[in-house]
N, C-alpha and C positions, 0 to 999 in steps of 0.2 A: 734601526735603532731608534730612530726619533719619532717615527710613528708609534713604537712601543712605548716611548716615554709618554707619549700624550694620550694614549687609548687604554693602557692597563689600567690605569685608577678608573675609567668610565666603566670598563669591563666589572671591575670589582664593585662599583656603586650599582650596577645594573643586577649583579648576582645578589649582592646583599639585601637589596630593596625589593626585588620581586620573589627572591627564593629563600631569604633568610630564615622567615618564619618556618619554611618548610624544613629547612636542612638544621636550624637552630642557631642560636648565638653565637657557639663556639667556632661553629664552620665558617660563619660569616665573617667573623673578626679576624679568624687566621687566614682567611684567602685575601681579603681587601689589605690587610697589612702585609702580607708576603708580596702583593703586587705592587705595592707602593713601595716596599723596600727594595724590590728589584728595580724600580723607577728609580729610584735614588742612587743605586750602584751605577746603572746606566748614565744617567745625568753625571757623576763624577767622571766617567768615562768621557762623555761629549764635552766637558769642561777641559780636560786634559787635550783632547784633540782640538778642540775651536779655539779655546783662549790660550793654551800654550803651545800648541802645534799649528794655528792658524787655518785649520781647515772648515773655513766658513762655507755655508751652502745653502740654498733656497730650494725647499722641496714642495712641489705642487700636488695636493692631494685630488679634489675634484672641483670641477667648475661649480661655481656656488650662486652667484646671482647674475643676470644679465638683463638689463633693462634700459633700453636706449643708450645713452653713453656711460651709464653706470654698469661696470663690469667688475666682479670680484670672484677670484679663484681662490678657494680655501689652501693657503700654501704654508709653509713652516718657514719662519725666517731665523735661520741657526747663526749668529754672530757671538762674538764676545758677551754683549750686554744679555743676550738669550741665554747662553751658558751659565752666568753667573747666576742669573733667577732661577734657571731649572736646578741648580744645585741649592740654592735657597730654598726653594719651594718643596722639592721632594725629599731633602734630608729632613727639614721638620716636620713635615706631612708625617714621614715613614716614622719617626721616633713619637709623635704625638700618636698615631695608630697604637704603636707598641705600649706606650703609657697608657692608653686607654682601656687596653684589655684589663689591666689591674684596676684601673680607677673606676669603670663602669661594670665590674664585675657583678654587681648585684642588681642591675637596672635590667628589667625585663625586655625593655626595646632596643637593646644593644644591635640588633641587625641594621634597625632604622639609623642610630646613630653612625655607625660605620658607613651605611649608604651615603649620608649626607657627608660625613669626612671625606668619602673618595670622590664624589659629585664635586665638593669645593675644590678638590685638588685638579680634577680635569678641568675646571672652569680657570683655574689661575693659570693652568699651563696653557690653555688656549689663549688666554690673555699675552702672556710673555712670548709665545711663539709667532703672534699676530703678523701679517706681512702687509696688512691695511687697516684702514681706519674701521671697518665694517668687523673684520674679525676682533679687532681691539674690542670694540663694543659690547659683541657677543660674549667674550670673556669677561669685560666688565660687569656686564649685567649679571651674567652667570654667577660670579662670586657674590654679587648681592644678593641673589636669591638664595645660594646657599647659606650666606650669612644669616639670613633672616629664618631658614629652616632650623640652624642651630643655637642661635640664640633662643629662639622659641621652642626649643627641643622638649624642654618639661612643659608643654602646652597647657596640662592642668592647672599651672601654677599662674595665677593672675599677673604677677609682676613680671615672669618672663614673656609671656603674650604682649604685656605692654611695651618691655624693651625692644622686642621683635618687630612690632608695628612702628615704634619710635625710629629705630634704625632704618626701616625701608624708608619711610617717609622722609626723613632728612636726606638719605643719600638720593632720593628722587629729586630734590631741590638742586642738590650739586650735578645730579646727571642730566637734568632740563639744561642745563648751561651745556655741559660735555657735549650731547646730542645738538644743540645749535652749533656749536663750534664745527663737529663733522660735517653738518649742513652747509656751513660758510665755507668749508675746505673743498667741497664738491662744486659749489657755486663759483669760487673764485679758481679752481685749479681744474676743473673738469675731469678730476680723478681723484679716488681714495687710497691709490697705492703710495706708499713709503716714498719711495725711491723719485718717482715723478713728480710729487709734492715738493720732496726736498730739492730737487734739481730746479724747480720752477720759481721756489720762494725767491730767491734775490731778485728776480725781475719784479716783485710785488712790494718791493722796498719802497716807501714814500708814498705808495697808491692809497687811495680811500675808498669807501662805500658807504652806502646808505645804512644806518641802522636806527631804529626809533627816532626818526627824524632828523638824525645827525648825520654828518660826515666825519667818518671817524677811520684811522689807520688800520688797513686791512689785516696785516699780521699781528698788531697789537690786540685787535677786538678777536682773532681766532685763538691766540694765545691765552688770553683772559678767560674766554669760555672754556677753553680746555681746561684751565687749572682750575675753574670753578668745579668742574667733575672731580679734580684731584683735592679740592679742600673736601668736599663730602667724603669722598672713599676713605681720605687718609686723615680725617677727624682733625681739621686744621682751624684755626680761631674762626669764630660765628658758625661754622657746621660741624663741631666737635661733639655737641651734646649727646650723640648717641652712643659714644664709645664707653665712657663708665657704667652705662645702664646695661649694655651689653654683656657685662660680667654676670648677670643672670643666667647666661648658658652655663654647661658643665665646664670646668676649668680647663680641659684639654681646648674646648672651643676656643678659649681666650687666649691660649698659646698658640695655636694654629692662625687663628683668623686675625685676631687683633694685637699681634704681637709680631710676628713673623712674615707674613704673606699679603692678605687683603689690603691691609692699611697700609702696606708698601707699594701698593699697584700705582697710585698718585706719583710717588718719588719716580719709579720705573717710567710711568708715562712722559714726565717731564726731561727725564734724560734721555728715552728714546727719540722725543721730539726736540731735542738739544738744537738741532740746525735751524728750526722755526723759532725757538725762544731767542737764539742768539742774535736774530735779525728784529727782535720786539724788545729793545732795552727797557721800555716802560713794564711791560709786563714781567720782564726778569725782576725788574725792582720790587714791584707786586708780591713776587713770588718770595723774595727774600725778607720782605718786611711781615708777610703773614707768617713765613716761619719762624723768624726770630720772635715776633709777637706771641705764636703758640708756644715756643719753647719756653717763656717766661711765665705766661698765663699758667699752663697746666703744671709748671713747677711749684707756683706759689699755692694752688689748690693742693698739691700732693701733700703738702706742709702737715695739715691738719687732718686728713683723712683717715678714718679708724678701721673700715673695711681692708683687709689686707690685698683683696685682690682690686680694689680701685685705686690703692697707693701706686700698684704695678701698672694698671689702666692709664693712670694720668702721666705716670712715667714714660709709657709709651707714646701717648699724644705729646708729649715734651721732645722725645727722642726724635719724632717724625719730623717736628718742627726744626731741629737742628738739620736734618736731611735738606730739606727745602731750603733753609738759608744758605747752605753751600751751593746749591744749585743756583739759587738766586743771584751768587756772587760769581756764577760760571764754572766753579769748582764741581763739575758733574762728577768726576771720578771719586773725590772725596765723599760725596754724598751717597753714592753706590758703594762704597767702601764701609761707610758706616751703616748702610742697610744690610750689608754683609754679616758684619760683625755683631749688630744689634740682633739679628736672628738668632743667634747663638745665645747670647747672655739674656735677652728678654724671654725668651722659650723658657731656659732654665729658670728663671725667676717666677715665672707663671706656675709653672710644672713644680717648682719647689714649693711654691704657696700652695698649690693643689695637694702635695704631700702632707703639708701641716694640717689642712683642712681635712684630709682624708683621716689622719691620725686623731685629730679631735673631734670627730663625728660631725663634720659639716659645720664646725665652728669658723666665722671668717672675722669677728671683731677681735682687733688685737688688744683692746683692752681687757678681754678675758683670757688672753694668753699671758705667757712669762715662763721664765726657768726651763725652757724645752730643750735647751744646749745637751743637757746632760742625758735628758729622755729620747732625743731625736739626733744624735751627733753626726750621721750622715747626713740627714736632710740639712742640718746647720752648715756643714762642711760645703755643700753645694750652693747652698742659698750664699754664703760668704763668698764664693767665687764668684757668682753671679753680682752681687754687691759692689766687689772690688772693680770690675768690670763696667758695671754702670757708672760709677762714680768717678772712672778713669784714674785707677791705681797705675802707677807706672809698670809699663810693659805687658800689662793685660790687652785683650783685644779691643775694649772699649776706650783706653787709654791711647792707643794710636790712631784711631778713627775720628774720635771725638775731638782729640786736639789738632787733628789735621783741618778740620771744621773751622775750629775758632782761629786758627791760624790764617785761614783762608778768607775768613771775614775781615780780618785787620788788612790782610795783603791788598785787599779791594781798593784800599785808598779812596773811598767813596762816601758820600753821607750814608747811602744804604748800607755801605758794608761796615761802619762806624757803629750804625745803630744796631745792626746785627751781631757785631763783635761784644758789644757792651751787653746786650740781652742775653746772648749765648753765655756769656762769662758768668753772669749773676745767677743764670739759671745753672750753671755748673755747681755755684756753691749750695743752690737749694736743693738740687738732686742728692747732692751728698749728704745733706741733712736729713731728708725724708728717706732716703735709704737706709742710712744707719739707725734713724728712729724705727723703721719697721724692725730690723734685725733686735735691737736691744729691747723692744717691747715684746717682741715675739719669742726671742731665745734667751735674754739675761733676765736677771731679778729675779722675786718671789715669784711662783707659780699662782697664777689668777684663775686657773681652770678649777671646774668642781673636782674634787677627789676622785670621783669614780670615774670621770672621763681622763683624767691623768694615768690612772692606774690601768687602762685599756689603750693608752697610746701606743703606737707602735711604729716601726720605720716601714717605708713602702715594699711591697713584694718586688721580684728582679725584673718583672715586667714595667715597673715604674722607675725601680732602681738605674738599671741600664741606660735609659735616654737620658736622666740627669746626669750619669758619669760622661757620656760622650758630649753632651752639652757643657758640661763644665770645661772638659778638655778643650773645645771650641773656644769657649768665653777666655780662656787663657792663652792660645796659642795662636789663632787665625790672625790677630793683628800683625803680629812680628812674622809670620810666614807668608803673608799676602801682601803687605804694606807696599813694597817696591813696585809690584805689578800694578796694582789699583792708582795708587799716587806718587810713586817713586819715579826714577829715572826710566824704568821700564814701561810707563804708564802710556805712552804713546803707540809703543808696539803692541802692548797688550790689548789696547780698546781697538785699534785698527780702523777707526772712524765710525765704530758704532754708536758712540757718542762724540761731542765736541769736547776736545782736550786744550787746556791752556798751560803750556809747559812752564814750571817752575813759578806759577803764580802764587804759591803758598809757602814758598820756601824762604824767601826773603823778609824776614819778620826780626825784629830785636829779640834779644834774650829774655828779656821780661814778658812778652808776649809768650814765648814757648813755655816760659815757667808758669806763667797766669793759671793755667787750668789745674796745675798740681798743687797749686797754693790753695786755690777755690776749692779744690776737693778736700785739702787737709782742713781747711777752715770749717767746712760744713761738719766733718767728723768729730772735731774738738767742741764745737756747739753742742751737737747731738750727744756726746758723751757726757758732758757737764748737765744738760737737760735731765737726761734719763738714765744715768748711772750715778753720778756724783751728787747731783741735788734734784731728784725726780718731782719736788713741790714746785720748782719753779715753772715748768709749764702750765699748770693749774693757775697760778698765781697771773703769768701773762694773758691767759686766755678771759680770765675775768677782768683784768686791767682793760685789756682792749678787745672787749667784748664786741664791738661793731666790726672790727676788722676780722675777728677769729670767725663771726657767723657769715660774714663777706667771702672769706676764702674757703668756710665749710659748706657754703651753700655755691660754690664754684662760679663768684661774681655774680651770681643770682641771674645767669642767663636763661636759666629753666623758668624761671617765674617771669622774667621779661619776654620771653617767646612765648608763655602761655597768656599774658595779658595781651600781646601784640597779634599773635595769631591763633591760638587756641581757641579762646574763649570768644572773640569776634566771629571765627568760624562756626563755633557751637551755638552762638545766637542767631547767626544767619542761618544755619541748618535747621534750627527750632524753629525760626520764624517760617523758611520756605515749607517747613513740614506741616506746622499747626494752619497758619494763613494761606499760604500757597497752594498746597496739596489738600489739607484738609477742608478749610472754608471754602477757596474758590473753586478748585477743580472737583473735589468730591461735593461740594455744596452744589453747584450746577450741575454736575453730572450724575455720579452714583445716588448721591443724596437729594438731588433736586430733580431734573426731568427724567430720570430713569425712576428714581422712587415714585413719582406721580404715576407714571406709566404702570409701574407695579400694582400701585394702589387701586387704579380704575380696573386693571386686569383681573384683580382679586374678586372686585364687586361685580363684575360682567360674570366671571366664571361661576359664582353664585346662582345665577340664573338656570345653570345646568345641573338641575336636579336629579335626572335619570329615572324620572318615572313618567309613564307614558301619559297617563291621565293629565299631569302637570301640562303637558305639551298640548294635550287635545283641549284641555281649558282655555290656554293661551291662544291656541288657533280658533276657537270659538268667540273668545272676546275680540278677536282681530277680524274675523267674520263680522260679527255685529257692529264694530267700528266702521268698518267699509260699507255695510248696507248703511247705516244711519248717513254716513258722509254724502253717497248718491242720492238718498233720499233729499237730503236738505239741498243739495248742488243742483240736482236736475228734476226734481218731482215738484218744483213750485212752492213747497212747504217753507214757510219762513219761520224761524225761531220766535 
């Protein structure tokens, strides 16, 4: 069964990629969707057997690499953490495949699109089933490749190409640190197998190693390098710049890669390696600080974005920060629980936004929307459910999991925990505001769409509506159904050592802490209602009055401009210098344009002596003979000139 879960999406990708044009788009999309939906059903069965029934196992597939002490057998590690991720990845992927049948109906390259979707699903499954660091890296890079292909799917569009390249390069920065971390693990532990490393890790506590000329703590260095990879893959603060631009890909791509699966790879990795991170408190503190900072930063930027997909994208960035903040204070279960619930309501919001864009002929600017509640009542309803869950309305999935994180940061009773608590609570207010701003601008007020566009606006077909309905149900009930397993009294038995659990760490908090996220949610709603329903002129006045702050947030704290000045332009100038001076003036000047050119010139002149006429050659020979005779006469005949 587990082999089928892993390889069925790969089979679909191969079929659609190599034979899709031959059999047609409909056959490619039906086969890939069917295989992924079967994988999703098998994953839920695996979740029941492993997470509920305790049937954990390890399955060896094939010997992979053996070189000296480096040994890797491709194995499937099936435990509770894996089972949770299997459900998340395959469920969202299956629904996105089904949704894409309707959304991409008019695209002539559907076989290629579905091949990429299935390839991504396979890579993500390879990542979460990995039993050693080499397999983890294989899946890690696989989802990066698939992300590049999907973001740049519309490759004839310059913005899509630029976004794909940007995502690839920024992730290479993080993956460089990630690879160094794996190298360090092998150098220290002489193994890359999880269990071996985890068992030996306590022996390395307090030991140091040389790195960049300094003696640094071994476990702290390893964990920080690995987390650097997570910062890139999960779009955390400083390495976040690729995620908003990745919205250039088709909307289903955003839902699959940038809401529910690939960007959660970093969260999964920290949870999987929690036995290492628990022994490196400094690294764990860095995880919490970066996560909380990201939650706040992305929420502030989401306040003023006008592209409906970018608002949801920055929301994703912020919610990932929540997950890392939880893991940074040791609440790994809470972080994974929010990952689990976030997959449903964030995929719902992305696909709901896609339904709006689809209805309005690919319009994405919320300033050109409005009054759609009566035109698209079903889309409005599912978007409303997603918004309620994201903002933390009581008893929705997001309410249960996000509140658990905020409580866990407070319960840490540490400076880092307090920092995370304050920023995540502020982010909760901002999240509520920008989420309701999106709903009010899109669905309420007077229509701002062109009349001809509004007349043709329509609800999505059933292939898009069914995934939205199922995700909406998940956004409502997943929190209540699974809270006791992930973070409640049954958490220790549920996780069974697949990640570190700290029993009761997030339960002992005052009532005001428990109520504060709900109050924050209400405050954000009230302000958004006043700004966009009661008095819509207020936002315009504030944006002009505080124009500097408005532009600062609109341009995402100017990180793109800063990186452009610090890295892109200097690299471009260096490249231009090496091209024109190094390659053109020096190498070409001395080589092809210098010595080689002179040889060619001389050769061309000499070649001209070869006329092809016999009498020319006879005349030249006659002159040569005459000169030779003249030489002998003067040299040996006693005649003096």
